[in-house]
DODOPA-698899 format. One line per field, with one value per residue (C-alpha): residue number from 1; x, y, z. Coordinates in Angstrom, 2 decimals, m for minus. Example, Ala and Ser with C-alpha at 12.3 -4.5 7.8 and 13.67 -1.06 7.14 Angstrom:
# DODOPA-698899
k <- [1, 2]
c1 <- [12.30, 13.67]
c2 <- [m4.50, m1.06]
c3 <- [7.80, 7.14]
//
This chain:
# DODOPA-698899
k <- [1, 2, 3, 4, 5, 6, 7, 8, 9, 10, 11, 12, 13, 14, 15, 16, 17, 18, 19, 20, 21, 22, 23, 24, 25, 26, 27, 28, 29, 30, 31, 32, 33, 34, 35, 36, 37, 38, 39, 40, 41, 42, 43, 44, 45, 46, 47, 48, 49, 50, 51, 52, 53, 54, 55, 56, 57, 58, 59, 60, 61, 62, 63, 64, 65, 66, 67, 68, 69, 70, 71, 72, 73, 74, 75, 76, 77, 78, 79, 80, 81, 82, 83, 84, 85, 86, 87, 88, 89, 90, 91, 92, 93, 94, 95, 96, 97, 98, 99, 100, 101, 102, 103, 104, 105, 106, 107, 108, 109, 110, 111, 112, 113, 114, 115, 116, 117, 118, 119, 120, 121, 122, 123, 124, 125, 126, 127, 128, 129, 130, 131, 132, 133, 134, 135, 136, 137, 138, 139, 140, 141, 142, 143, 144, 145, 146, 147, 148, 149, 150, 151, 152, 153, 154, 155, 156, 157, 158, 159, 160, 161, 162, 163, 164, 165, 166, 167, 168, 169, 170, 171, 172, 173, 174, 175, 176, 177, 178, 179, 180, 181, 182, 183, 184, 185, 186, 187, 188, 189, 190, 191, 192, 193, 194, 195, 196, 197, 198, 199, 200, 201, 202, 203, 204, 205, 206, 207, 208, 209, 210, 211, 212, 213, 214, 215, 216, 217, 218, 219, 220, 221, 222, 223, 224, 225, 226, 227, 228, 229, 230, 231, 232, 233, 234, 235, 236, 237, 238, 239, 240, 241, 242, 243, 244, 245, 246, 247, 248, 249, 250, 251, 252, 253, 254, 255, 256, 257, 258, 259, 260, 261, 262, 263, 264, 265, 266, 267, 268, 269, 270, 271, 272, 273, 274, 275, 276, 277, 278, 279, 280, 281, 282, 283, 284, 285, 286, 287, 288, 289, 290, 291, 292, 293, 294, 295, 296, 297, 298, 299, 300, 301, 302, 303, 304, 305, 306, 307, 308, 309, 310, 311, 312, 313, 314, 315, 316, 317, 318, 319, 320, 321, 322, 323, 324, 325, 326, 327, 328, 329, 330, 331, 332, 333, 334, 335, 336, 337, 338, 339, 340, 341, 342, 343, 344, 345, 346, 347, 348, 349, 350, 351, 352, 353, 354, 355, 356, 357, 358, 359, 360, 361, 362, 363, 364, 365, 366, 367, 368, 369, 370, 371, 372, 373, 374, 375, 376, 377, 378, 379, 380, 381, 382, 383, 384, 385, 386, 387, 388, 389, 390, 391, 392, 393, 394, 395, 396, 397, 398, 399, 400, 401, 402, 403, 404, 405, 406, 407, 408, 409, 410, 411, 412, 413, 414, 415, 416, 417, 418, 419, 420, 421, 422, 423, 424, 425, 426, 427, 428, 429]
c1 <- [0.00, 1.30, 1.82, 1.47, 1.57, m1.29, m0.15, m1.96, 0.31, m1.58, m1.17, m4.82, m8.31, m9.23, m11.67, m13.62, m10.46, m9.24, m12.49, m12.36, m8.76, m9.73, m12.41, m9.72, m7.64, m10.64, m11.09, m7.42, m7.69, m11.08, m10.86, m7.11, m6.02, m3.54, m2.31, m2.75, m0.96, m2.87, m0.33, m1.58, 1.28, m0.38, 1.33, m1.85, m2.56, m3.72, m7.42, m7.42, m5.30, m7.72, m10.57, m8.53, m7.91, m11.65, m12.27, m9.63, m11.10, m14.50, m13.34, m14.98, m12.51, m11.61, m9.71, m6.37, m6.28, m4.18, m4.25, m1.15, m1.90, 1.33, 1.65, 4.95, 6.12, 5.77, 7.43, 10.32, 10.85, 10.89, 13.37, 15.67, 15.94, 16.62, 19.29, 21.02, 21.10, 22.30, 25.12, 25.46, 27.76, 25.88, 22.96, 21.13, 21.27, 19.70, 16.93, 16.24, 15.99, 13.64, 11.35, 11.90, 9.98, 8.77, 6.55, 8.36, 6.47, 9.51, 10.34, 6.84, 6.96, 10.47, 9.14, 6.45, 9.10, 11.03, 7.94, 6.87, 10.30, 10.00, 6.56, 7.90, 5.81, 6.58, 5.20, 4.00, 0.80, 0.43, m2.71, m3.16, m5.50, m6.64, m8.00, m10.95, m11.92, m14.09, m17.38, m18.47, m21.82, m22.02, m18.85, m15.44, m12.78, m9.86, m6.38, m5.15, m6.85, m4.06, m1.31, m1.44, m1.14, 2.24, 4.51, 7.90, 7.26, 8.96, 7.28, 7.03, 4.71, 2.41, 2.30, 1.61, m1.18, m2.99, m1.82, m1.48, 2.18, 4.27, 7.56, 10.11, 12.07, 14.87, 12.49, 10.87, 12.92, 12.99, 10.58, 7.42, 8.53, 5.63, 1.96, 0.26, m2.36, m3.10, m5.99, m8.96, m10.29, m8.43, m4.81, m2.39, m0.52, m2.80, m2.00, m5.22, m5.87, m2.80, m4.18, m7.55, m5.92, m3.57, m2.93, 0.33, 1.75, 0.64, 2.65, 5.69, 5.64, 4.90, 7.48, 10.18, 10.25, 11.42, 15.15, 16.38, 17.66, 14.36, 12.84, 9.77, 7.33, 8.44, 8.16, 4.68, 3.58, 4.96, 2.99, m0.21, 0.26, 1.61, m0.39, m3.50, m3.36, m5.90, m8.22, m11.81, m13.35, m14.68, m13.81, m15.91, m13.90, m10.49, m7.41, m4.00, m0.74, 2.64, 5.11, 7.87, 5.61, 5.80, 6.34, 3.97, 1.15, 1.35, 0.56, 1.99, m1.52, m2.05, 1.06, 2.57, 6.24, 7.88, 10.16, 13.23, 12.88, 12.23, 14.43, 17.39, 16.60, 14.70, 12.96, 14.43, 13.78, 13.56, 11.30, 8.74, 9.10, 6.19, 7.05, 9.97, 8.45, 8.45, 12.08, 11.52, 9.08, 11.91, 14.41, 12.18, 11.48, 15.06, 16.44, 14.03, 12.18, 8.69, 5.58, 1.82, 0.01, m3.72, m6.70, m8.16, m7.54, m8.19, m10.18, m8.03, m9.29, m7.74, m8.23, m9.52, m6.40, m4.36, m6.63, m5.95, m3.27, m0.82, m1.61, m1.19, 2.27, 3.44, 2.19, 3.70, 7.06, 6.84, 6.06, 9.06, 11.34, 10.02, 11.06, 14.54, 14.94, 14.58, 18.06, 19.49, 16.92, 16.91, 20.68, 20.25, 17.32, 19.29, 22.20, 20.00, 18.36, 21.82, 22.81, 19.66, 20.03, 23.48, 21.54, 20.69, 22.84, 22.90, 19.72, 17.89, 18.04, 18.86, 22.49, 22.16, 25.81, 25.44, 22.53, 24.31, 27.26, 24.90, 23.30, 26.67, 27.69, 24.53, 25.11, 28.06, 26.06, 26.21, 23.26, 22.78, 19.72, 18.04, 18.79, 17.08, 14.09, 13.68, 13.83, 11.11, 8.85, 9.37, 8.37, 5.33, 3.97, 4.34, 2.31, m0.42, m0.56, m2.44, m1.16, 1.11, 2.96, 3.18, 4.65, 7.17, 8.36, 8.87, 10.61, 13.04, 14.02, 14.63, 16.50, 19.87, 18.29, 16.17, 19.19, 21.14, 18.27, 17.85, 21.51, 21.55, 18.49, 20.41, 23.40, 21.07, 19.53, 22.93, 23.77, 20.46, 20.98, 24.32, 22.82, 19.69, 20.90, 22.06, 18.86, 16.69, 18.73, 18.36, 14.57, 14.32, 16.19]
c2 <- [0.00, 3.44, 5.59, 9.33, 12.46, 14.92, 18.05, 21.12, 23.71, 26.49, 29.44, 30.52, 29.20, 26.73, 24.16, 24.00, 23.46, 20.82, 18.89, 19.25, 18.01, 15.01, 14.28, 14.34, 11.93, 9.61, 9.82, 8.91, 5.92, 4.70, 5.28, 5.01, 2.49, 4.87, 4.72, 8.40, 10.21, 13.48, 15.84, 19.06, 21.36, 23.81, 27.09, 28.91, 30.47, 28.38, 29.07, 28.31, 25.21, 23.93, 24.29, 22.41, 19.66, 19.42, 19.19, 16.48, 14.48, 14.64, 13.49, 10.30, 7.39, 6.21, 2.99, 3.93, 7.46, 8.40, 11.97, 13.55, 16.94, 18.54, 21.85, 23.73, 22.11, 18.65, 19.82, 21.34, 18.14, 16.11, 18.51, 18.61, 14.82, 14.81, 17.52, 15.79, 12.53, 14.23, 16.07, 19.06, 22.02, 24.89, 22.77, 25.75, 27.57, 24.54, 24.41, 28.11, 27.65, 24.69, 26.35, 30.11, 32.49, 34.48, 33.32, 31.13, 29.41, 27.35, 26.26, 24.94, 22.83, 21.63, 20.36, 18.52, 17.02, 15.68, 14.29, 12.64, 10.99, 9.88, 8.40, 6.44, 8.28, 8.09, 11.55, 14.76, 16.55, 20.12, 22.18, 25.60, 26.86, 29.88, 27.80, 25.52, 22.83, 23.61, 21.75, 20.01, 18.22, 18.98, 16.97, 18.33, 18.49, 16.78, 17.26, 13.98, 12.14, 13.28, 13.28, 9.65, 7.32, 8.18, 10.01, 8.30, 6.11, 6.55, 8.99, 6.28, 4.28, 7.26, 7.85, 4.15, 4.38, 6.88, 10.17, 12.85, 13.76, 16.61, 14.92, 13.55, 10.27, 11.87, 12.18, 8.76, 7.04, 9.94, 9.70, 11.77, 14.11, 16.46, 16.90, 20.23, 22.74, 26.31, 28.22, 30.30, 33.36, 36.20, 37.02, 34.71, 37.79, 40.23, 43.37, 43.79, 47.04, 48.58, 47.68, 49.14, 52.40, 52.84, 50.42, 52.14, 51.89, 48.25, 47.57, 49.40, 47.45, 43.97, 44.38, 44.60, 40.83, 40.47, 40.45, 43.96, 43.05, 41.71, 43.58, 45.69, 43.37, 40.30, 42.19, 43.41, 39.82, 38.76, 41.49, 40.44, 36.79, 37.34, 36.03, 35.38, 31.58, 29.96, 32.97, 32.60, 29.96, 27.00, 23.35, 21.62, 18.47, 16.87, 17.75, 16.38, 16.46, 14.85, 17.68, 19.84, 21.76, 25.55, 26.99, 29.85, 27.31, 25.68, 27.02, 25.60, 25.15, 22.53, 20.46, 17.05, 16.04, 12.65, 11.85, 11.73, 15.51, 16.76, 14.20, 15.57, 19.28, 21.45, 24.77, 28.18, 28.83, 32.63, 34.38, 37.06, 36.39, 35.37, 33.00, 31.50, 28.03, 27.85, 26.92, 23.21, 23.95, 25.71, 22.98, 20.18, 22.16, 23.20, 19.73, 18.31, 16.09, 15.11, 16.35, 16.28, 19.54, 19.20, 21.52, 20.61, 24.13, 25.11, 28.20, 30.89, 33.47, 36.06, 36.10, 39.32, 39.66, 40.86, 43.92, 45.14, 47.80, 45.34, 42.62, 45.03, 46.18, 42.60, 41.40, 44.31, 43.62, 40.01, 41.22, 43.58, 40.80, 38.64, 41.35, 41.52, 37.74, 37.77, 39.26, 35.99, 33.51, 34.73, 34.28, 30.69, 29.96, 31.13, 28.88, 25.90, 26.30, 26.32, 23.18, 21.32, 17.54, 18.04, 18.83, 15.10, 12.10, 8.80, 7.70, 10.88, 12.35, 15.96, 16.71, 18.91, 19.97, 21.56, 23.69, 24.62, 25.96, 28.15, 29.49, 30.39, 32.06, 34.19, 35.37, 37.44, 39.50, 43.28, 44.67, 47.67, 46.17, 45.70, 49.27, 50.26, 48.03, 49.68, 53.11, 52.14, 50.73, 53.84, 56.12, 54.00, 53.69, 57.39, 58.11, 55.80, 57.71, 56.65, 53.54, 52.82, 56.08, 55.18, 51.82, 53.63, 55.50, 52.18, 50.78, 53.70, 53.03, 49.33, 49.58, 48.29, 45.57, 44.34, 44.26, 42.29, 39.86, 39.12, 38.18, 36.23, 34.27, 32.87, 32.01, 30.25, 28.29, 27.12, 26.00, 24.13, 22.31, 21.01, 19.84, 18.36, 14.85, 14.00, 15.43, 13.31, 10.22, 10.93, 11.01, 7.95, 5.86]
c3 <- [0.00, m0.97, 2.13, 1.53, 3.66, 3.13, 4.91, 6.22, 7.89, 9.67, 11.99, 11.90, 12.61, 9.85, 11.22, 7.97, 5.91, 8.34, 7.94, 4.15, 3.92, 6.05, 3.45, 0.75, 2.86, 3.12, m0.66, m1.21, 1.11, m0.06, m3.81, m4.42, m1.79, m0.14, 3.44, 4.30, 7.07, 7.50, 9.04, 10.66, 11.69, 14.04, 14.91, 15.90, 19.29, 22.26, 21.83, 18.11, 18.57, 21.22, 18.73, 16.13, 18.68, 19.25, 15.49, 15.05, 17.92, 16.23, 12.79, 11.60, 11.79, 8.29, 7.47, 5.94, 7.40, 10.43, 11.72, 13.28, 14.88, 16.13, 17.91, 17.88, 21.12, 19.60, 16.38, 18.32, 20.31, 17.08, 15.47, 18.48, 18.51, 14.77, 15.01, 17.91, 15.94, 12.75, 14.55, 12.18, 12.71, 14.39, 15.65, 17.21, 13.87, 12.22, 14.82, 14.29, 10.53, 10.89, 13.44, 13.47, 15.68, 12.64, 9.78, 7.25, 4.45, 3.52, 7.07, 7.81, 4.65, 5.48, 8.79, 6.87, 4.58, 7.56, 9.26, 6.00, 5.84, 9.46, 8.75, 5.76, 3.17, m0.52, m1.32, 0.29, m0.76, 0.52, 1.09, 2.74, 5.43, 3.39, 0.52, m0.22, m2.72, m5.71, m6.09, m9.29, m9.42, m5.68, m4.97, m3.91, m6.63, m4.90, m6.48, m5.01, m7.90, m10.23, m7.63, m6.55, m9.55, m11.07, m8.61, m8.43, m11.47, m14.87, m17.20, m19.83, m17.56, m17.09, m20.85, m21.48, m18.91, m21.09, m19.64, m22.31, m22.70, m24.04, m23.19, m25.60, m25.41, m23.36, m20.39, m20.66, m17.95, m15.52, m12.58, m12.31, m9.55, m8.92, m9.65, m9.31, m10.31, m9.37, m7.78, m8.80, m7.01, m5.35, m6.19, m4.40, m3.14, m1.36, m3.36, m5.36, m3.50, m5.17, m8.60, m7.63, m6.49, m9.45, m12.34, m13.24, m9.75, m9.57, m12.74, m11.36, m8.09, m9.47, m12.24, m9.55, m9.23, m12.83, m13.60, m14.32, m17.80, m19.15, m22.13, m21.39, m23.19, m21.25, m17.97, m18.93, m19.59, m16.22, m14.46, m16.22, m15.21, m11.71, m8.79, m10.91, m10.85, m13.17, m13.16, m12.04, m14.34, m12.33, m12.87, m15.56, m16.34, m15.92, m17.95, m17.02, m18.95, m18.44, m18.99, m17.56, m15.24, m15.52, m11.99, m12.90, m13.35, m9.92, m6.47, m3.27, m1.87, m4.57, m5.11, m4.45, m4.53, m4.78, m1.84, m4.12, m4.48, m0.95, 0.80, m1.18, m1.25, 1.24, 0.64, 1.52, 5.23, 4.83, 7.32, 6.52, 2.77, 0.59, m2.25, m0.34, m0.69, m4.52, m5.14, m5.73, m8.54, m10.39, m9.56, m10.88, m14.04, m14.75, m14.09, m16.68, m14.24, m15.46, m13.71, m14.06, m14.73, m14.01, m13.62, m10.25, m9.03, m5.43, m4.42, m2.83, m0.34, 1.95, 5.68, 7.33, 9.50, 6.51, 6.21, 9.76, 10.25, 11.87, 9.37, 6.47, 7.59, 8.23, 4.86, 2.94, 4.56, 3.41, m0.10, m0.13, 1.08, m1.75, m4.23, m2.67, m2.72, m6.50, m6.93, m5.65, m6.92, m10.52, m10.53, m9.32, m11.65, m14.69, m13.79, m12.99, m16.40, m18.00, m16.05, m17.08, m16.77, m15.22, m12.04, m11.90, m11.07, m12.96, m11.14, m12.20, m8.69, m7.88, m7.03, m3.91, m3.99, m7.40, m6.18, m2.96, m4.95, m6.98, m3.81, m2.32, m5.56, m5.55, m1.97, m3.19, m5.70, m5.67, m3.70, m5.99, m7.77, m4.39, m3.39, m6.63, m5.82, m2.42, m4.02, m6.49, m3.76, m1.65, m4.54, m5.47, m1.93, m1.21, m4.35, m3.07, 0.22, 3.35, 5.06, 2.09, 2.76, 6.45, 5.46, 3.23, 6.33, 8.11, 5.05, 4.97, 8.58, 7.83, 4.52, 5.70, 7.78, 4.86, 2.56, 5.17, 5.73, 2.03, 1.71, 4.98, 3.86, 0.90, 3.08, 5.52, 2.67, 1.48, 5.02, 5.31, 2.00, 3.30, 6.60, 4.99, 3.94, 7.47, 8.93, 6.63, 7.41, 11.12, 11.01, 8.75, 11.32]
//
């Protein structure tokens, strides 16, 4: 029986989502014969976590589904044992990167990767607490239908099984390494208000995540596509294709990875940085590993907390750090694309050392482009006025710190990639 990890990380109230994901787990066990470990990584406050505990206790027992609900204390205890067993240099640094005090989209998924390895799972399937399943003919549209059958198996088997393919013979013996779709509904990044206030300023700000040397037309296309997912059209019928999955067509609320990917390479552990959990999508694509692109998109929504004054400032800071991270990640993405299949070993597995070297190389880049990005954001937000202008004041006071953090985040990621193999081995034993 195929054991999988269906994961829901959360730091907010999400009882309805928790119940819905349990229904997807039941579907995977009942209709696909999977042994499902439903992993809830709960970083919410005491009151919210107590409500989640009540919901978990009330879930209908399902053969083939085991629920693991871990608060941060349980996660920390697990990590400390793993770090002690792995014996890395700077163990406290490793613990901090795996369970930081600030929000980290990559770190929470890295903890899920390790727990999936400890549970003996062959794949990890991630959902988010601020999303919901579409309904079709009054039934939930579960992505796991396309995620389960072929992960870890050669692409040629998936093609022979009837899956539409866009891959050539060179990819036939490589394993299907991810399956994913996107979302419909609100923008994945909560900046629609900027577009509503001023389309031109929205273009100026969003374009800052493009490489500085891109031509204007390519940047304009990026802005138009950014954060829009699959639009708003609802699900009407299944489409799935075996391909090199475009990272722009997959959202991390709707993705599954084969263990051969995440047990060899973690995600960036950057704090307060949206988009920091998308690196593996680029790695799988650039290395030429096959994936399944399907259309069981999840519905995205924004929680009210982001619209409060404190939530607004915190979220905008995460967005700015995302823009700054692009200086380093575009450098790495370009070089990974140039490496191509050289990123893989003779067994078609990712070579972590090659990626680590690229990360370390990027950490030495001139910061001038990021200084320019901060200048552009400052100008744009002051034009918007109101709380955007107030945030620009805060940004001006934090400029040096933000520049330092963006560089340190890449250095931390390189360190984590070096420590990762021993950490995975520690939890598997």
